[in-house]
C-alpha positions as a printed NumPy array, in Angstrom:
array([[-141.666,  -99.938,   58.953],
       [-145.274, -100.357,   57.775],
       [-144.632,  -98.31 ,   54.641],
       [-141.552, -100.401,   53.852],
       [-143.449, -103.659,   54.351],
       [-146.356, -102.812,   52.065],
       [-143.916, -101.751,   49.334],
       [-142.032, -105.056,   49.269],
       [-141.892, -105.494,   45.489],
       [-142.443, -109.268,   45.371],
       [-143.902, -109.026,   41.888],
       [-140.927, -106.996,   40.58 ],
       [-143.215, -104.422,   38.963],
       [-140.968, -101.382,   39.395],
       [-142.808,  -99.89 ,   42.348],
       [-139.827, -100.094,   44.733],
       [-137.862,  -97.352,   42.981],
       [-140.931,  -95.135,   42.836],
       [-141.606,  -95.781,   46.516],
       [-138.073,  -94.911,   47.621],
       [-138.198,  -91.597,   45.77 ],
       [-141.735,  -90.91 ,   47.005],
       [-140.735,  -91.695,   50.584],
       [-137.831,  -89.243,   50.37 ],
       [-140.116,  -86.521,   49.033],
       [-143.161,  -87.312,   51.231],
       [-141.956,  -89.263,   54.282],
       [-145.255,  -88.957,   56.184],
       [-147.654,  -90.132,   53.469],
       [-148.963,  -93.051,   55.51 ],
       [-149.355,  -91.031,   58.711],
       [-151.109,  -88.236,   56.811],
       [-153.522,  -90.699,   55.185],
       [-154.289,  -92.384,   58.512],
       [-155.039,  -89.008,   60.099],
       [-157.447,  -88.088,   57.304],
       [-159.109,  -91.483,   57.694],
       [-159.56 ,  -91.214,   61.451],
       [-160.692,  -87.585,   61.304],
       [-163.295,  -88.187,   58.561],
       [-164.689,  -91.704,   58.994],
       [-168.316,  -90.72 ,   59.599],
       [-169.505,  -91.557,   56.079],
       [-166.965,  -92.998,   53.669],
       [-167.306,  -93.73 ,   49.954],
       [-164.909,  -96.466,   48.85 ],
       [-164.297,  -96.917,   45.123],
       [-162.674, -100.104,   43.888],
       [-162.51 , -102.406,   40.878],
       [-159.962, -102.619,   38.092],
       [-161.056, -104.209,   34.769],
       [-158.393, -106.381,   33.161],
       [-158.151, -106.464,   29.336],
       [-159.168, -108.177,   27.172],
       [-162.178, -109.595,   29.09 ],
       [-162.553, -106.442,   31.208],
       [-163.464, -108.554,   34.235],
       [-162.387, -107.02 ,   37.543],
       [-159.383, -108.367,   39.419],
       [-158.811, -109.61 ,   42.963],
       [-156.58 , -106.694,   43.931],
       [-158.608, -103.835,   45.399],
       [-161.865, -105.429,   46.618],
       [-160.275, -107.144,   49.669],
       [-158.75 , -103.83 ,   50.691],
       [-162.121, -102.15 ,   50.239],
       [-163.777, -104.739,   52.5  ],
       [-161.137, -104.237,   55.184],
       [-161.577, -100.448,   55.112],
       [-165.38 , -100.733,   55.166],
       [-165.168, -103.091,   58.145],
       [-162.899, -100.654,   60.001],
       [-165.21 ,  -97.717,   59.29 ],
       [-168.134,  -99.647,   60.749],
       [-166.053, -100.588,   63.824],
       [-165.312,  -96.898,   64.335],
       [-169.016,  -96.093,   64.283],
       [-169.143,  -94.708,   60.751],
       [-170.901,  -95.818,   57.598],
       [-169.124,  -97.092,   54.49 ],
       [-170.494,  -97.597,   50.992],
       [-168.69 ,  -99.163,   48.047],
       [-168.927,  -98.065,   44.419],
       [-167.708, -100.736,   42.024],
       [-168.574, -103.035,   39.109],
       [-171.534, -105.462,   39.145],
       [-169.373, -108.595,   39.322],
       [-167.482, -107.118,   42.268],
       [-170.768, -106.316,   43.999],
       [-171.785, -109.929,   43.513],
       [-168.471, -111.173,   44.918],
       [-168.621, -108.849,   47.935],
       [-172.255, -109.523,   48.777],
       [-171.375, -112.262,   51.273],
       [-169.437, -109.757,   53.39 ],
       [-172.394, -107.489,   54.108],
       [-170.955, -104.573,   52.169],
       [-173.284, -101.67 ,   51.357],
       [-173.205, -100.505,   47.73 ],
       [-173.988,  -97.3  ,   45.867],
       [-174.086,  -96.691,   42.116],
       [-175.007,  -93.014,   41.848],
       [-173.558,  -91.372,   44.949],
       [-174.217,  -87.83 ,   46.079],
       [-170.532,  -87.14 ,   46.593],
       [-171.074,  -84.022,   48.668],
       [-172.834,  -86.095,   51.344],
       [-169.676,  -88.054,   52.209],
       [-167.019,  -87.131,   54.739],
       [-164.248,  -89.036,   52.916],
       [-163.56 ,  -90.813,   49.622],
       [-161.008,  -93.626,   49.332],
       [-160.1  ,  -95.119,   45.944],
       [-158.514,  -98.587,   46.182],
       [-157.079,  -99.894,   42.908],
       [-159.339,  -98.321,   40.305],
       [-158.307,  -96.893,   36.911],
       [-157.241,  -93.28 ,   36.615],
       [-157.225,  -91.431,   33.308],
       [-153.871,  -91.106,   31.536],
       [-152.568,  -87.936,   29.894],
       [-154.021,  -88.933,   26.51 ],
       [-157.502,  -89.386,   27.987],
       [-157.442,  -93.185,   27.889],
       [-157.179,  -95.767,   30.658],
       [-154.541,  -98.487,   30.598],
       [-153.523, -101.732,   32.224],
       [-149.921, -102.008,   33.418],
       [-149.018, -103.749,   30.163],
       [-150.332, -100.749,   28.225],
       [-153.569, -102.35 ,   26.99 ],
       [-156.52 ,  -99.987,   26.752],
       [-159.329, -100.375,   29.283],
       [-162.685, -100.074,   27.573],
       [-165.215, -100.044,   30.355],
       [-166.912,  -97.524,   32.614],
       [-164.525,  -95.873,   35.081],
       [-165.115,  -93.949,   38.28 ],
       [-162.45 ,  -91.251,   38.402],
       [-164.997,  -88.5  ,   37.626],
       [-166.447,  -89.146,   41.074],
       [-163.029,  -88.467,   42.582],
       [-162.72 ,  -85.216,   40.658],
       [-166.17 ,  -84.22 ,   41.897],
       [-165.147,  -84.959,   45.476],
       [-162.077,  -82.776,   45.17 ],
       [-164.15 ,  -79.999,   43.631],
       [-166.657,  -80.076,   46.493],
       [-163.985,  -80.275,   49.201],
       [-164.463,  -83.9  ,   50.272],
       [-161.086,  -85.315,   51.427],
       [-159.684,  -88.027,   49.146],
       [-157.157,  -90.847,   49.541],
       [-155.839,  -92.876,   46.612],
       [-154.304,  -96.338,   46.984],
       [-152.421,  -97.872,   44.057],
       [-149.493, -100.028,   43.047],
       [-148.702,  -99.512,   39.385],
       [-149.099,  -95.866,   38.467],
       [-152.285,  -96.249,   36.417],
       [-154.7  ,  -95.833,   39.323],
       [-156.644,  -92.931,   40.768],
       [-154.332,  -90.88 ,   42.986],
       [-151.139,  -91.613,   41.08 ],
       [-151.306,  -88.219,   39.422],
       [-149.423,  -87.001,   42.498],
       [-146.311,  -88.907,   41.379],
       [-146.609,  -89.062,   37.57 ],
       [-142.953,  -88.217,   37.146],
       [-141.909,  -91.111,   39.398],
       [-144.194,  -93.517,   37.558],
       [-142.686,  -92.464,   34.228],
       [-139.186,  -92.885,   35.649],
       [-139.516,  -96.241,   37.386],
       [-142.48 ,  -98.234,   36.045],
       [-142.396, -100.07 ,   32.691],
       [-144.782,  -98.284,   30.268],
       [-145.005,  -95.624,   32.967],
       [-145.03 ,  -92.623,   30.668],
       [-147.987,  -94.054,   28.748],
       [-150.082,  -95.505,   31.571],
       [-149.463,  -92.945,   34.339],
       [-152.677,  -91.532,   35.744],
       [-153.155,  -87.772,   35.886],
       [-155.866,  -88.04 ,   38.569],
       [-154.664,  -86.759,   41.925],
       [-156.012,  -87.278,   45.431],
       [-155.288,  -85.293,   48.59 ],
       [-153.159,  -88.14 ,   49.887],
       [-151.654,  -91.152,   48.118],
       [-150.669,  -94.521,   49.543],
       [-148.192,  -96.275,   47.285],
       [-147.79 , -100.021,   47.759],
       [-146.563, -103.111,   45.927],
       [-150.103, -104.541,   45.976],
       [-153.048, -102.207,   46.493],
       [-154.658, -104.513,   49.057],
       [-151.466, -104.143,   51.075],
       [-151.824, -100.377,   50.838],
       [-155.318, -100.6  ,   52.344],
       [-154.063, -102.87 ,   55.108],
       [-151.148, -100.505,   55.695],
       [-153.568,  -97.602,   56.084],
       [-155.473,  -99.544,   58.733],
       [-152.291, -100.644,   60.483],
       [-151.059,  -97.05 ,   60.702],
       [-154.508,  -95.885,   61.836],
       [-154.41 ,  -98.605,   64.496],
       [-151.211,  -97.129,   65.921],
       [-152.746,  -93.663,   65.976],
       [-155.983,  -94.964,   67.516],
       [-154.508,  -97.431,   69.99 ],
       [-156.662, -100.315,   68.746],
       [-155.941, -102.923,   66.071],
       [-158.319, -102.417,   63.133],
       [-156.846, -105.432,   61.304],
       [-157.527, -107.889,   64.108],
       [-159.296, -111.005,   62.837],
       [-158.734, -110.281,   59.149],
       [-158.83 , -113.571,   57.204],
       [-157.03 , -112.958,   53.91 ],
       [-157.405, -116.512,   52.627],
       [-161.16 , -116.63 ,   53.178],
       [-161.68 , -113.271,   51.478],
       [-159.595, -114.074,   48.393],
       [-161.076, -117.579,   48.086],
       [-164.589, -116.116,   48.212],
       [-163.847, -113.486,   45.561],
       [-162.239, -116.013,   43.21 ],
       [-165.113, -118.444,   43.702],
       [-167.464, -115.657,   42.662],
       [-165.63 , -114.849,   39.446],
       [-162.89 , -112.279,   40.082],
       [-159.554, -112.895,   38.38 ],
       [-155.852, -112.425,   39.035],
       [-154.748, -109.222,   37.311],
       [-151.484, -110.736,   36.074],
       [-152.459, -114.254,   34.993],
       [-156.009, -113.146,   34.046],
       [-157.382, -116.398,   35.448],
       [-159.496, -117.443,   38.436],
       [-156.685, -118.583,   40.671],
       [-155.916, -118.134,   44.365],
       [-153.351, -115.45 ,   43.636],
       [-153.406, -111.663,   43.662],
       [-151.212, -109.739,   41.204],
       [-149.524, -113.026,   40.339],
       [-148.405, -113.54 ,   43.943],
       [-149.28 , -116.707,   45.857],
       [-151.928, -116.445,   48.567],
       [-149.581, -117.471,   51.377],
       [-147.457, -114.357,   50.719],
       [-150.488, -112.118,   51.165],
       [-151.362, -113.947,   54.368],
       [-147.839, -113.375,   55.681],
       [-148.018, -109.646,   54.918],
       [-151.22 , -109.387,   56.953],
       [-149.657, -111.469,   59.723],
       [-146.608, -109.198,   59.848],
       [-148.739, -106.056,   59.905],
       [-150.78 , -107.477,   62.777],
       [-147.603, -108.417,   64.632],
       [-146.124, -104.943,   64.188],
       [-149.321, -103.313,   65.427],
       [-149.749, -105.613,   68.417],
       [-146.076, -105.214,   69.368],
       [-146.3  , -101.421,   69.196],
       [-149.573, -101.247,   71.121],
       [-148.291, -103.67 ,   73.731],
       [-145.393, -101.363,   74.55 ],
       [-147.628,  -98.41 ,   75.332]])
C-alpha cells in the first residue's frame, strides 16, 4: 500500500507505468530499502539537491526528504550528514542539519541519494525536459561508495536521478525524453516514487512498520516547504519560488504525509 501511495502520479510525469513494471519485477523494493536503512543507520551520508535549468538553482523536491531521513537517523541513535549545494545548505540550516562537502565515503555505514542528478549514457546530466544541467554533481561519491562496499539507496521520480540506472529500460519506455535523460548510475536499492520527497517518506513509513515505531510522527510538511521556499529554493516544474513541489500544490503533499502516518499508526495499532 505504501509503495502504491508514493507512486500516485499526480503530476502525470509517466512514472506510474515505470512503477507498475518495476513493482512486478522487484516487488520488495521498499522492504529491502527499509531493511538496509535500519541495519546501517549508524552513520549516514545523505546526498540531495537537483539544479533546475536555466538558473541552475536547486529545487524543493529532495531537501525535505533529506531532512526527514536525517531526523529519523538521529532518532535511531545514528549520525546523519548531508552533502548538497550551498543554497540548499542555507535553506536547511534552520533544521539543525549537519553538512559535509568533502566526505570520506568509506567512513559511512550507508549512503542515501534523494533527488540528485545521475549521469546519462552520453555523459551529460539532464532535467526531465531534456535541458542540460551545467553545475557540479555528486554521483561520483555514489560510485565511490559502491566501490568501497558502502550500501547505497537511490530515491528518484523521473529517471534522471542517481539510482535510476537500475531501471534504465523502464525509464526509456515510460518517461517522456526517457531514452535521453535516463541515468546510468545504479544504487544497491532504488525507491521509485511520483515525487522524491514521497519516496523518502515512504522509506521511513516502511521502516516504521519494521521497527514498530512511527519515524514520521510530527512531520510538518507545510512548515518545511515554506521555510525552503522562503530561503530561495524553487519549484522544479514552474521554476519559481512558490509553495509547490514538482508543480503540485502543498496541500496534496500534506495529505500524502497524513495518509502515510495514518497507514503506519493503523498497522502499529493492530499489533
